N, C-alpha and C positions, 0 to 999 in steps of 0.2 A: 466707423463702418470699416475703414481699411484695416484697423487693428483686429476687428472681429473676423474679417476674411482671412487674415494671416493666421490667426489662432485656429480657425477651422481647417485651413490647409495643413498646418502642423499636426493637428490631431489626426487628420486623415492619413498623413504620411506615416505617423506612428502606427496607426491601425494596419495599414498596408504592409509595413515592415514586419509587424508581428505575424500577420497572416502569411506572408512569404516565408518567414523563418519556420513557422509551424508546418507549412506544406513541404518545405524542403527537408525538414527533420523527419517527417513521416516517410518521404521517399527514400531517405538514406537508411532509416531504421529497418525497412523491409528486408533488404539484402543482408544487413548486419544480423538480423534475427537468425537467418540461415547460417551465416558464417560462425557466429558464436555457438548456436545450438548444435550444429553438426560437429564442430570441432570438440565441443564438450562430450558429445556422444562417442566420438572416436577415442578421446582421452580416457573415458571410463571403460573402454574395452567392450562395449556392447555389440560391436560388429566384428570382433576379432582383436587379438592382441597386437600391439604395435611394438616395433623394435625400439631400442633405447634412443636411437637417432630420430626415428619417426615421432616418438613421443615428445622429444625435445622440440622438434620443428612445430608440432601441433600446439604445444604450449605457447610458442611464439605467435602463431596465427591467432589463437584464442586471446592472448594478452593484447595483441595489436587491435583486434576487433573490439575488445572491451574498452581500450583506450580511446578509440575513435567514437564509440558510443558515448563515453563520458564527455568528450568535447561537444558532441551534438546536444546532449542534455544540458550542459552548462550554457551553451549559446541560446537555446530555446528558453530556458528558465530565466536567464538574465533579461531576455526580451519581455517575458511575461511579468517579471518584477517591475520593469520600467513602466509597463502599461497597467500595473496594479491588478493583474489577472491571475497571479499565482496563489493557489489555495493550499491550506495546511490540513493534512489528514492525519490525526493522531491515532496510533495503534500500539498494542503491546510490542515492545522491541527489546531484544536481547543485545546489549552492546557488544558482547564477545562474538556473537554471530556476525554482526555488522563488520567488525574489524577483521574477522577471519575471511569474510567474503571479499573485502577490499584488498587484503594482502595477497590474495591469489594472483592479482594482476601484476604484482611487483616482485614476486618470487624469482622470476627468470632474470630480471634486471639486477636485483640485489645479488643473486648468485654470480652473475657475470662480473659485477663490480667488487665482489668480495665483501659486501656490506653485512653487518650484523643487525638484524631488525629484532628489537626486543619489545614485547608487549606486557604490560603490567596492569591487570584488571582484577580487583578483589573477587575471589571465588564466590563470595556470598552476595555479590551485587545483584539485586532483583531486576526483573524486567521493568522497563520504564514506559510510560505512555508518552510517545512523541511521534513525529513524522519520520518514519524509518527511512524513506527515500532521501529526504533532505539531510538527515544525520549521516547517511552513507555518502552523499555528495560532499559534505563538509569534511569528513575524515579523509575521504578519497583525495580531495584537492590538497589538503595539508600534507598527507603522506607522499603524494605525487611530487610536490615541491621538494620535500626533504630528500627523497630518493634521487631526484633529478639533479639537485645542487650539491650532493654529497658524493665525492669520488672515492673516498675511503673512510673507514671508521664505523660509525654506529648511528642508527635511527631508532628512537625510542618513543613509544606511545604509552602514557600512563593515565589512568582514570581513577577518580574517587568521588565520593559524595561529600559535599561540603556546604554547610549552611543552606540547605534546601536546594542546592544546585548540583547538576552534574558537571564536574570539572575535568576536562580532558586536555592533556599537554602533549604536544608533539615536539620532540627535541632532536636535533641532528648535529653532526660535526662537520658541516659543509662549509661553503664559501662565505656565509654570513652576509650581512647587509650593511652598507655604509650608513653612518648616522644621519647624513643629509637626505637619504632616501626613505628612511623609516616613516616620516609623516605622510608619504604618498603611496605606500605599497598597497593600500586597499582601494585606490582610485581605479576606475575601469580603464583597461587597456594600458595601464602604466607598466613599463618594463624598467628594470634597474638601470640598464644602459644598452646601447646598441650591440656592443661586443658580447655581452652576456646573452642577449637574445639570439644572436647568430650561433653561439656555441651551444646553448641549452634549449633553444626553441621555446615555444609557448605562445599563448594568445593574449596574456595580460588580463584575462577575465576571472581566473580562478579565485584569487583572494578577494576581489570585489564581490563575487557571487557569494563566497563564504560569509562575508560580513553582512550582506543583505539577507541571506537565508537565516542567519542568527537573529537579526533585528526583528524580522517578522514573527519570530517565536519568542521574543523577549529575552534574547540571549546577547552575549557580549564576546569580544575577542581582543586579545592584546598580544604584543610581540616584544621579545627581547633578543637583540642580536648584536654581534661584533664581527667585523671583517676577519676572515680566516679562522674564526673561533666557532662558528655555527649559529644556529637560531633556535629559539624556543617560542612556539605559538601555544597560547592557552585560551580555550574557549569555554564558555559556561552556558548551560541551558537549564531551565527549570526542571527539577527532579520530581516527577510525579510517578510514584511507584504503582505498578499494576499488580495488585496483591494476589489475584488468583493464579498468576503465572501463565506460562504459555502451554498449549497442548503439546504433548510429546510428539516429535516428528521422527518418523522412521528413517534410518540412515542407510540401511542395507536392503538388498532386494528381498531377503528372507523376511525381514521385519515388515516390509511393505506388504508382502503377500499374505502374511498372517491375518491382517485386518480386512482383507478384501472379501466381497461377496463370493458365494460358491459359484463354480463354473456353471455356465448356462443361464445365470440370472441376467437382469437387464443390462444393456450395453452402455457405454459412454458415447455420446454423439458429439463429434468434433465438427463445428461449423466454421469452415475456413476455405477461402477461394484460392489462396496461394498454395499450390501443390507441394512445394518444398516445406512450408511451415506445417501443412496438414500431415505430411508423411513423417516429419520429425516428431510431432506430438503423438501420432499413432504408434510410432516405434517405441517411444518412451512408455506409453500406457500399456501397449501389448507386452513389452518386456516385463512390466510389473504385474502382469497377470490379468489385465482387463480385456474384455471384448470391445473393440472399437469400431464404430461406424463413422463415415465421413460424409458431410454434405457441403457442396461448394457454392450453393446459391441460397438465398433466403427462402424461395419457394420449396426447394428440396428439403431445407431444414424443417420447415413447418410440416411437410408431408411425413418425413421420417420421425419427427417428434411424436406424431400421433400414432403412426403404425408400429414403431419400435418400443414406445414407452421407455425411453432411456432413464437410467438412474441419475445421470448428471449430463448437462449440456455445456460445452465450452463454446463461446460465441465470439467471433470476430465482428468488428463494426463496419469495416470498409469492404462490404460485399457488393457485387454488381446488381443493378436493377433495384432490388429491395435491400436497403442497408440494414445493419445490425440493430439499430434503434427500433425500426419498424418491426423487425423479427421479434425482438424482445417484448415489445408492446403486444404483438399478436399472441405470442406464447403465453403471456400472463392473462390474456383475455379468454383463451379457449379453455373450456372445462377439462379437457383431456390432458392439458399441459400446464395449467396454472400453478400446480404444486411442485413441478419439476425444478430442482435447483439449477440455476444458470450462473456460470462463471464467465464474465466477459474477459477475453484474452485479446488485447488489441494494442496497436501503437497509438490509438486515439486516447488522449488524456482528458477524460471527463468522468471521473469516478462518481462525483455527486449525482450527476444525471443518471448514470447507470444504476446506482443503488436506488434512486427514487423510482425508477421504472420496475424494480423488483429483482434485480440481480443480487445473488447472495454474496458475491465477491467480485473484485475487479483487479485484474493483473495487467500490467503494462509490459509489452514486449520490449526486449527479449526476456523470456521467463526462464527460470531454472527448472530442470527436470525434477529435483527433489521437492521444490516448493509446490509445483503443479500437482505432483502425485500426492503429497501430504494433504493438500486441500481437498482433492477428490476422495482420498481415503477417509477423511473426516465425514464427508457427506454420504459415503456408501457403506460405512462399517456397521450400520444397523438397519434392518428392514422394518422396524416397528413404526407405528404412527406417532410422530413427535407431538408433544404439546406445542400449540401455536400461540406465539406471543406477538401482539401488535404494538409496535413502537411508533408513537406519534410525536414528532419533533421537527421543527423547521431547520435545525442545524445538522447537516449531514455528518459532521465530525462527532457530535454527541450520539447520533444513531449508530455510527461505526463502533463507538466505545461500548454501548449497550449490547450491540450485536456480538462483539467479541466475548463479552461476559456470558451472554445467553448460550452461545454456541459451545462454550466449555462444558455445559451440562446437557448438550444435545437437543436444545429446543429449536423448533422451526421458527424463524424470525420473519415477520411481515413488517413492512416499513411504509410510513406515510409522512410526507414532509409538510403537510398543512392540515388544519383542522377539518376542512371539507373532505380531503382525501382520506383522512382518518375515519370519519363517519361512514364513508362509502365502504372502506375496507372492513370496518367492524360489522356492517350489515351483510356484505357479500362473502367474506372469508370466515366469519364465525370463529374468531380467536378464543382461546381459553383465558387470556389475560391481556390487559392493556397497560402499557407504560406510557404515561402522558406528560408532556411538557405543558406548562401553563402560559408561557409568554410566546405567542405566535401571532403573525401579522393579520391573518384573515379572521378566522374564528379562534379566540383564545381558549385556553384549557377549560375555563369555567363554562364557556358556552358549549364546548364539546361534552363535558360531563352532564350538563343539563339535557342536551339533545339525546345523548345515549340513554339516559334514564327515562326520557319521555317516549322512546321508541320501544314497542313491545318486543322487537327482534333482538334488542341489545340490552334491555332492562336487566339489572342485576349483574352485569358483566363486571368482574373484579378489576379494580384500577389501582395502580401504584403511581403516585406523582413523582416525577423526576424533573426537578426545576431549579433554576438559579434564583427564583423569587423567594423572598422572606415573607411568609404569610402572616398577616395580622391575626389577632385573636378572633376578630369578627369573621374573617375569611375562613379560618379553621372551623368556626362554629357552623358555617353554612355548607360544609362539605357533606356529601351524601354518605349513606351507610356502606356503599360499595367502594369507598376510598379506604383501602386497607393499610396504606403507609405512605410516608412522604420522605424522599431522599433528595438531599441537596447535591447539585452538580459540583460545587466547589471542592468539597472534601467528601467524596463518596466512599463509604465503607463497603468495599466490594463483597467481603465475606457476608456481612449482614444483608446486603442486597440479594445475593444469591440464595441465602437461607430463607429470606422472606418469600421470594418467588417460588422456591421449592415447596414451602409450606402451603402456599395458596394452590399450586397446581396438584400437589399430592392429595389435597382434600377434594379435588374435583377432577377425577380422571377423565380424559377424553374418550369418546365412544370408540370401541374397537381397539383400545389399547391392550397390550399384552403385559403391561407392567403389573 
């Protein structure tokens, strides 16, 4: 009994610690969002040109804010890993873009030290399917250490595809590591020694977090180092190629404006109670040519969503009185707004829940201007009625993968994370196609197929199976005539997947389509 009580107390202490760290990180991220966002806006010259000295100081402010954000993210993620709460969200990721984003934070320090930072990534390396945020954290921590512990010389990052793995090596000419310290460098809070800590600072969490982030993605890391000679860290992750590639992202204001709706068309509704964050997003979008409306409460958001008929809604979660989850649920229930694309933009990290409620995308603050605008551009670049595809799968990561593929061809994606929700969505939303998983906890895919076919409202609805299950000959023989193809999750041929979907939807145009 005494042992059970102690165990319960320990578990409760871990839960409270995780909750405290989560709350603190959210409180800290809110002002950081403004610091990073507005400094980025000033550096881009959107409110006037800066002098050379002003530009230099602004880069320091932005770099310092980004560094503080990384420390907060590392602390929170390490806590989540300890509690077994950290989720993996795979998405198409360009390694070159990730490295470029990370390096922005170190350009000022490298310039001050006179360091040469060299990046070697094959030009033909395709986008990979991985957790972009976690890959960014891994590379960021390794480059941070190399830049921090190298006073002169060179830092190099090289990547290649080797034996089905992505292999990335970060090499420096820094102080190196003593042989007796090497077995412990991935231990939490371990510092090489007290003098190094005082001279170079650091929390001792970076490398421990890197190792854990790799392990939960079936990756590995190793290190080679000699005192005064430098260090070489090599990590490996499964290389899963995303064949369709990434949609082109506009990089200049002129390119952004070319794809926008004509003036006077439906606005973008920004739902945000923090006036600094709302003003920042409004400035970004207005500068790109959009008509922006702001709502600071849930009730105001619901009212404006109905009266303004916005093209896209960006939604914060931490709203007063009625939180963003309730707003999202209400928007997807009301006939006037249920088809409006909603992008969650928040410091709250619960992507799977947001997607399950009907959000088309989920962005964690601070967000970058180009990323936000490119997502909105993709949603507003066509006024036609999209084909509607319902994805029924209990795995949010698999839903995200299918969604990325479908959105490349401009389809409207409906999502359900259970068989019961999938049946309801099929009846209420009237999709043009269903992509169905077979292995689900409540109603499995076979039950869903049977019930869809028995319901007059959904009978004959074309279905593509997307599953990790190997079907037996008997199971295949019992599939209905509305099952048009089967794709395995393990080795998905994305080109064939897209082609099959296009064939099915082309043969059955939605009503009112202009195609």
